[in-house]
C-alpha positions in Angstrom: 7.1 10.4 72.5 7.0 13.8 70.3 10.8 14.1 70.8 11.4 10.8 69.4 9.7 11.1 66.3 11.5 14.6 66.0 14.7 12.5 66.4 13.8 9.8 64.5 13.3 12.2 61.3 16.4 14.1 61.8 18.2 10.4 61.2 16.4 9.8 58.6 17.0 13.0 56.7 20.3 13.2 57.8 20.7 9.2 56.4 19.3 10.6 53.0 22.0 13.0 52.7 24.5 10.4 52.8 22.6 7.8 51.1 21.9 9.8 47.8 20.5 7.6 44.8 21.8 8.4 41.4 18.4 9.9 40.3 19.0 13.1 42.4 22.9 13.0 42.8 24.9 16.4 41.9 26.3 16.9 38.9 29.7 14.9 39.3 27.8 11.6 39.5 28.5 9.3 36.7 25.8 7.3 37.2 22.8 6.9 34.9 19.1 6.0 34.7 17.5 3.5 32.3 14.5 4.3 31.2 12.7 1.4 30.3 9.8 2.1 27.3 6.3 1.8 28.8 4.5 -1.6 28.4 1.7 -0.7 25.7 -1.2 -3.3 25.5 -2.3 -4.0 22.2 -5.7 -5.9 21.4 -7.3 -6.4 18.1 -11.2 -7.2 17.6 -12.0 -8.4 13.9 -14.1 -11.2 12.0 -13.9 -12.4 8.7 -16.5 -9.9 7.3 -17.6 -6.7 8.7 -20.9 -7.9 10.0 -18.8 -10.5 12.1 -16.3 -7.6 13.2 -19.2 -6.1 15.2 -20.5 -8.3 16.9 -16.7 -9.5 18.3 -16.7 -5.5 18.9 -20.0 -5.8 20.7 -18.7 -8.6 22.8 -15.9 -6.5 23.8 -17.7 -3.7 24.9 -20.3 -6.1 26.8 -20.4 -9.8 27.2 -23.1 -10.0 29.7 -26.6 -9.4 29.0 -27.6 -5.7 27.6 -31.2 -4.0 27.9 -30.5 -2.3 24.5 -29.2 -3.0 21.4 -29.2 -1.2 17.9 -29.4 -2.5 14.6 -27.6 -0.3 11.9 -27.1 -1.6 8.3 -23.8 -2.7 7.0 -24.6 -1.7 3.6 -24.7 2.3 3.7 -23.6 4.7 6.1 -25.6 7.3 6.8 -28.5 6.7 8.9 -26.1 4.9 11.3 -23.8 8.2 11.3 -25.8 9.6 14.6 -26.8 6.2 16.2 -23.3 6.4 18.6 -24.6 9.1 20.9 -28.2 7.0 21.5 -25.9 3.6 21.8 -23.8 5.2 24.6 -26.7 6.6 26.5 -28.8 3.3 26.2 -25.3 1.3 26.8 -26.1 -0.5 23.7 -24.0 -1.9 21.1 -24.2 -1.2 17.5 -24.7 -4.4 15.5 -24.8 -4.3 11.8 -26.9 -6.1 9.3 -27.1 -7.6 5.9 -30.1 -6.8 3.3 -31.6 -10.1 4.8 -32.2 -11.8 7.8 -30.4 -15.0 6.8 -27.4 -12.9 6.1 -27.4 -11.4 9.4 -26.6 -14.2 11.6 -23.6 -12.5 13.6 -26.1 -9.6 14.7 -29.0 -12.2 15.7 -26.4 -14.2 17.6 -25.5 -11.4 19.6 -29.0 -10.5 20.3 -30.2 -14.3 21.0 -27.0 -14.9 23.4 -26.9 -11.1 25.4 -30.5 -9.4 25.4 -33.0 -9.1 28.0 -36.0 -10.6 26.9 -37.6 -7.4 27.7 -35.0 -5.1 26.3 -35.3 -2.8 23.6 -33.8 -3.3 20.0 -33.7 -0.2 18.0 -33.6 -0.4 14.3 -31.9 2.7 12.6 -33.2 3.3 9.2 -36.5 2.7 7.2 -37.8 -0.6 5.9 -35.8 0.0 2.5 -32.8 -0.3 4.5 -33.4 -2.9 7.4 -36.9 -4.8 5.7 -39.7 -6.1 7.8 -38.8 -9.7 8.0 -36.0 -8.4 10.5 -38.9 -7.0 12.9 -40.5 -10.5 12.1 -37.9 -12.6 13.4 -37.3 -10.7 16.2 -40.8 -10.8 17.3 -40.4 -14.9 16.8 -37.5 -15.0 19.0 -39.6 -13.1 21.5 -38.5 -10.1 21.5 -41.3 -7.5 21.5 -39.8 -4.2 22.0 -38.7 -2.7 18.6 -38.5 0.7 18.2 -37.6 1.3 14.5 -36.1 5.0 14.0 -36.3 6.4 10.4 -36.8 9.4 8.7 -37.7 10.9 5.3 -34.2 10.8 4.6 -30.8 11.0 6.2 -30.9 14.1 7.6 -34.5 14.0 9.2 -33.4 10.3 10.9 -30.5 12.2 12.2 -33.2 14.8 13.9 -35.1 11.4 15.0 -32.3 10.0 16.7 -31.4 13.4 18.7 -34.8 13.5 20.0 -34.8 10.3 21.6 -31.7 11.0 23.8 -32.0 12.0 27.2 -30.0 15.3 27.5 -32.9 17.5 27.8 -31.5 21.0 26.7 -28.2 20.5 24.9 -25.6 23.4 25.3 -23.7 21.5 22.4 -24.2 20.0 19.2 -22.3 18.6 16.5 -23.2 18.7 12.6 -21.3 16.7 10.3 -21.8 16.2 6.8 -24.8 13.3 5.7 -22.5 12.7 2.3 -19.1 11.8 3.7 -18.7 9.4 6.8 -15.4 9.9 8.1 -15.9 13.2 9.8 -18.8 12.3 12.0 -17.0 9.1 12.7 -14.4 11.0 13.9 -16.5 13.0 16.3 -18.8 10.2 17.6 -17.0 8.7 20.6 -16.4 12.4 21.9 -19.7 13.6 21.3 -21.8 10.3 22.6 -19.4 10.4 25.7 -20.6 13.9 26.3 -24.2 13.4 24.9 -23.8 16.1 22.0 -26.3 15.0 19.6 -24.8 14.4 15.9 -26.7 15.7 13.3 -26.4 15.3 9.6 -26.5 18.5 7.0 -26.4 18.9 3.2 -23.3 20.4 2.0 -25.0 23.5 0.4 -28.1 23.7 2.6 -29.1 23.2 6.3 -31.9 20.6 6.2 -35.4 22.1 7.5 -35.7 19.5 10.5 -32.3 20.7 11.8 -33.2 24.1 11.8 -36.0 23.4 14.0 -34.1 21.2 16.3 -31.7 24.0 16.6 -34.2 26.8 17.2 -36.0 24.4 19.5 -32.8 23.6 21.8 -30.8 26.9 21.1 -27.3 25.2 21.8 -24.7 27.8 23.1 -22.3 25.7 21.0 -22.3 24.6 18.1 -19.1 22.5 16.3 -19.0 21.5 12.8 -16.9 19.0 11.5 -14.8 19.1 8.3 -14.0 21.5 5.8 -16.1 23.6 3.5 -15.7 20.6 0.8 -18.0 18.5 3.6 -20.3 21.2 5.0 -20.2 24.9 2.9 -19.5 28.2 4.6 -23.2 29.1 3.6 -24.1 26.2 6.1 -21.9 27.8 8.7 -23.3 31.3 8.3 -27.0 30.1 8.4 -26.2 28.4 11.7 -25.0 31.7 12.9 -27.9 33.5 12.1 -30.1 31.1 13.4 -28.1 31.2 16.7 -26.8 34.6 17.1 -25.8 34.1 20.3 -24.1 30.5 20.3 -20.1 30.1 19.5 -20.2 28.0 16.1 -16.5 26.5 15.6 -15.2 24.6 12.9 -13.0 21.7 13.1 -11.2 21.2 10.0 -8.0 19.6 8.6 -6.5 19.4 5.1 -7.6 15.6 5.1 -10.1 13.5 6.7 -6.9 12.0 8.7 -5.8 15.8 9.9 -9.2 16.0 11.0 -9.4 13.0 12.4 -6.4 14.2 14.4 -7.7 17.6 15.2 -10.9 16.2 16.7 -9.2 13.7 18.8 -6.8 16.7 20.1 -9.3 18.4 21.1 -11.6 16.5 22.9 -9.6 13.7 24.3 -6.0 15.1 25.1 -5.0 12.4 27.3 -6.4 9.2 26.4 -6.4 6.3 28.2 -7.1 4.1 25.3 -6.9 4.5 21.4 -8.9 2.7 19.1 -7.7 2.4 15.7 -9.7 1.6 12.2 -9.3 2.0 8.9 -10.1 5.7 7.3 -11.7 4.0 4.4 -14.9 2.5 5.1 -17.3 3.2 8.1 -18.4 -0.2 9.4 -15.4 -1.0 11.9 -15.2 2.5 13.0 -18.7 2.5 13.7 -19.1 -0.7 15.9 -15.9 0.4 17.7 -17.3 4.4 18.3 -19.3 2.6 21.4 -16.5 1.3 23.2 -14.7 4.3 22.6 -17.4 6.4 23.9 -16.7 4.7 27.5 -14.2 7.3 28.8 -14.2 9.6 25.5 -11.5 8.0 23.7 -10.2 8.6 20.2 -10.7 6.1 17.1 -7.8 7.1 15.1 -7.9 6.5 11.5 -5.3 4.4 9.3 -4.5 4.5 5.6 -4.1 0.6 4.5 -2.5 2.4 1.2 0.1 3.7 2.9 3.1 1.5 4.2 3.1 3.3 7.4 1.0 6.1 9.3 -0.4 9.3 8.0 1.6 12.8 8.7 -1.0 13.9 11.1 -1.3 10.6 12.6 2.4 9.8 13.4 2.7 13.4 14.8 -0.3 12.7 17.3 1.2 9.3 18.6 4.9 11.2 19.2 3.2 14.1 20.7 1.8 11.5 23.3 5.1 10.3 24.0 6.0 13.7 24.4 3.2 14.1 27.2 4.8 11.0 28.8 1.1 9.2 27.9 1.2 5.7 27.1 -2.4 4.8 26.4 -3.3 0.9 25.2 -4.2 0.4 21.8 -7.3 -1.7 20.2 -7.1 -2.6 16.9 -10.8 -2.7 15.0 -10.7 -4.8 11.8 -8.0 -7.3 10.8 -4.6 -7.1 8.9 -6.2 -5.8 5.7 -7.7 -2.9 6.7 -5.3 -2.2 10.0 -1.8 -3.6 9.4 -0.1 -5.0 12.4 2.6 -3.4 10.9 1.4 -0.5 11.0 -0.3 -1.0 14.6 3.4 -1.5 16.0 4.6 1.5 14.5 1.6 3.2 16.9 3.2 1.5 19.7 6.9 2.6 19.1 6.1 6.1 18.1 4.1 6.2 21.7 6.8 4.5 23.4 9.7 6.6 21.9 11.2 4.0 20.4 11.0 5.7 17.2 10.6 9.1 15.9 8.0 10.2 13.3 11.1 11.8 11.5 13.2 8.8 11.4 13.5 6.7 8.5 11.5 3.8 8.4 12.1 2.1 5.3 14.2 2.1 2.0 12.7 0.2 -0.7 15.3 -1.9 -2.5 16.2 -0.7 -6.2 16.0 -2.6 -9.5 18.0 -1.1 -13.1 18.5 -2.4 -16.3 21.5 -1.3 -18.5 22.4 -2.4 -21.8 25.9 -4.4 -22.0 29.0 -1.7 -21.6 26.6 1.3 -21.3 28.1 3.9 -19.0 26.4 3.4 -15.9 26.1 5.3 -12.5 25.0 4.3 -9.1 22.0 6.9 -7.9 23.5 9.1 -5.9 20.4 9.7 -3.6 17.8 6.9 -2.7 13.7 7.6 -1.5 13.4 6.9 2.1 10.1 6.3 3.8 9.6 7.9 7.3 7.4 6.8 9.7 5.3 9.6 9.1 4.7 8.1 5.4 6.9 11.5 3.8 9.1 10.5 1.1 12.4 12.1 1.3 15.5 11.6 -1.1 18.7 11.1 0.9 22.4 10.5 -0.2 23.3 6.9 -0.3 27.0 5.8 -0.5 27.9 2.8 -2.6 30.7 -0.3 -1.9 31.7 -0.8 -4.8 30.8 2.3 -6.0 32.1 1.6 -9.9 29.6 -0.5 -12.0 31.5 -2.7 -14.7 28.2 -3.5 -17.2 30.4 -6.0 -19.7 29.4 -8.7 -18.2 26.0 -10.2 -18.9 23.4 -11.1 -16.1 22.5 -9.6 -12.6 24.2 -8.4 -10.0 23.9 -6.6 -6.6 25.2 -3.2 -4.6 24.8 -2.3 -1.5 24.7 1.3 -0.1 24.4 2.9 3.4 22.3 5.6 4.4 23.1 7.9 7.4 20.4 7.0 10.1 19.2 3.9 8.2 20.9 0.6 10.3 20.0 -1.5 7.0 22.1 -1.7 3.8 20.3 -0.6 0.3 20.2 -3.3 -2.3 20.0 -2.3 -5.9 19.8 -5.0 -8.1 21.6 -4.4 -11.9 20.4 -6.3 -14.7 23.1 -6.0 -17.5 21.2 -7.1 -20.8 22.2 -8.1 -24.4 21.5 -4.8 -26.5 18.9 -4.9 -28.9 20.2 -5.4 -32.6 20.3 -3.2 -35.1 19.0 -6.2 -37.9 18.5 -9.9 -36.6 17.4 -12.9 -38.9 16.6 -16.9 -38.0 16.4 -20.2 -40.3 15.4 -23.4 -39.1 17.0 -26.9 -40.0 16.4 -30.6 -39.3 18.5 -31.2 -36.5 18.4 -34.8 -37.1 20.5 -34.5 -40.0 23.7 -34.6 -37.8 26.2 -33.9 -40.1 24.8 -30.9 -41.6 24.0 -29.4 -38.1 27.2 -30.0 -36.9 28.2 -28.0 -40.1 25.9 -25.3 -39.2 27.4 -24.9 -35.6 31.1 -25.1 -36.4 30.2 -22.0 -39.3 28.2 -20.1 -36.9 30.4 -20.2 -34.4 33.2 -18.9 -36.6 31.2 -15.8 -37.0 30.0 -15.5 -33.3 31.6 -12.1 -31.5 33.5 -10.8 -35.3 33.8 -7.2 -35.0 33.6 -5.0 -38.0 35.2 -1.7 -38.2 33.5 1.3 -40.1 34.3 1.1 -43.9 35.8 -2.1 -43.8 35.1 -5.3 -45.7 33.7 -8.4 -44.0 34.2 -11.6 -46.0 32.3 -14.9 -45.2 34.7 -17.1 -46.5 38.0 -15.3 -45.1 35.9 -15.5 -41.6 35.0 -18.9 -41.6 37.8 -20.4 -43.3 38.1 -23.4 -45.7 35.8 -26.1 -45.0 38.2 -29.4 -44.2 37.6 -32.5 -42.3 40.6 -31.1 -40.2 38.3 -28.0 -39.4 35.9 -30.7 -38.0 33.4 -30.0 -41.3 31.5 -33.5 -42.2 30.0 -34.6 -45.4 26.5 -33.6 -46.2 24.1 -32.5 -49.1 25.5 -29.8 -51.3 24.0 -28.3 -54.4 26.1 -28.9 -57.3 24.5 -28.2 -60.9 21.4 -29.1 -61.0 21.6 -31.7 -58.2 22.1 -32.7 -54.5 25.6 -34.2 -53.8 27.3 -35.3 -50.7 30.1 -32.5 -49.8 32.3 -31.5 -47.0 30.5 -28.6 -45.2 26.9 -29.4 -46.5 24.7 -26.8 -44.3 27.2 -24.0 -44.2 25.2 -22.2 -47.0 22.4 -21.8 -44.5 25.0 -19.7 -42.3 25.9 -17.5 -45.3 22.2 -17.0 -46.3 21.1 -16.1 -42.8 23.7 -13.7 -42.3 22.8 -11.9 -45.6 19.2 -11.7 -44.8 20.7 -10.0 -41.6 23.1 -8.0 -43.5 20.3 -6.7 -45.5 17.9 -6.1 -42.9 20.7 -3.7 -41.6 20.9 -2.2 -44.7 24.7 -2.2 -45.0 26.6 -2.2 -48.9 26.7 -5.9 -50.2 29.3 -6.0 -52.5 29.4 -9.8 -53.4 26.4 -12.5 -53.3 25.8 -15.6 -55.7 22.5 -17.6 -55.6 21.9 -21.4 -55.4 21.4 -23.1 -58.7 18.6 -24.6 -57.3 16.1 -23.3 -55.0 16.4 -23.9 -51.1 14.0 -24.5 -48.2 15.4 -22.5 -45.4 14.9 -19.0 -46.8 12.4 -17.3 -49.5 13.4 -17.7 -53.6 16.2 -14.9 -54.1 17.1 -14.3 -50.2 20.0 -17.0 -50.5 23.9 -16.4 -50.4 25.5 -19.4 -51.5 29.4 -19.7 -50.9 32.0 -22.4 -51.7 36.1 -21.5 -50.9 37.7 -19.8 -52.3 35.5 -19.2 -55.8 32.0 -17.8 -54.2 32.3 -15.4 -51.5 29.5 -13.3 -49.8 30.8 -9.9 -48.9 29.7 -6.7 -47.5 31.1 -3.1 -46.3 30.2 -2.1 -42.6 28.8 1.4 -44.2 27.4 2.7 -40.6 29.8 5.5 -39.0 30.3 2.7 -35.7 31.9 -0.6 -35.3 29.4 -3.5 -35.7 29.2 -6.8 -33.9 27.8 -10.2 -35.3 26.5 -12.7 -32.8 25.1 -16.2 -34.0 22.9 -18.6 -31.6 22.2 -22.1 -32.7 19.5 -23.5 -30.6 17.6 -26.7 -30.7 16.1 -26.3 -34.8 16.9 -22.4 -34.9 19.9 -20.7 -36.3 19.9 -16.4 -35.7 22.4 -13.8 -36.8 22.4 -10.6 -35.1 24.2 -7.6 -36.1 24.6 -5.2 -33.1 26.1 -1.6 -32.7 29.5 -2.5 -30.9 
């Protein structure tokens, strides 16, 4: 029998040499192995409010019967910061309550549906935070075991919570800021998983209760979360004096997001699940710290103000990929605080389909330039990387030359190396601001007069006057004849209004005169009407009559001038531009 097994083994081994697979082939093998990205599952737990979200997270943590629940205020964070450790020890979800019973239906609905009738309700905070009416309501619902955990302040409350833990002599404790919530929440799932009390401290001085706790328990390891801006170096020195044989270690980064990642990599280097929550509010992360504590997995902070991920978070997810880890993702909160696009970025970085220094997006560009002014397309554009870093990168445009002669908007498209999409620039060519303009109004129901105004205004439009040159209204508009399209309308002759060919043209010359006057040009010839006119103030008219009465001015500017005319509805406008 033994010989048969030996012979069979030899055959199999020999066969392996002849039936090599590509994965173990020699250097001359041209076969390839396709590595598929890992299948990373994403779950999201969110409600319309933080209270509903906490209830949904609690259902995710335990949708069956529970023996304990913790109620904490959703209005402020300090009292509940230390509650994650107690919650994990008791197997209790953390539910958030509002300022009144009536506004806390989500929490009570969970209690009614899931808490055993003989179970315990822990109220974290004094009656000013969670009122007596909550105790009354719980009694009315048949729950008799109600434990309120409340100290004289937030520091004392953290001391009271630590005293309820069954850890006995604690070898490790965590001290976090009682004035800033992010660091305590970053460490909460790890501390809870390991049974380390989270004690709160003021910035400048260690509270008396916390000193007493340290002296009573004499831990051998103390972790401080956050920098000296959260807990001062003076407090760290106090702890070292109180516990001369303990290792006191500060875990901190440049920001809450950096500290969050440092804590995650320190205490959960190989997570099975990564939990995601906003780093700018405490509610979702607090409720979510309980399920995260089950396996000591991290709660990673997202920044909803960023289009992608905080730099440290992007590097963290990339390192998970480099370590061949593919944890599932669980999101706490809705799209406003944890954008779906950002969650997908986390998945792409973990799976290796993106890298932290890869271009994530290049926003569309817009520019506005005055007509006929020179404009060059930008040589560089700002790109946003997956880690939210903004970098300037060269861009190649096609076409690369811009024509600014035509008014309106046009699009130009460029390419950036390493970015698969086109970069779009929308360029708007706008009419330049005139150096002067003047408008008058007319009665459009006077059809003949209106037509005369249109004809004369059209003759003036786009006239260019070189520096030092003299402009003549009569020479520019020409003789007013029926062949030229002019019609009879009232004109002023002496002290009377009589029908005359080209009536209304004087409104055009008067409007132009006022624009020229505002431009401070040299006026060489101007005549007044013999009767007042209604379209300009007294003394600001300029009558014309071919060929005897003219309106003339000189371009006294050192640059060419352009006249533009516009007739719209009941308004005539004359503008003078630098050409």
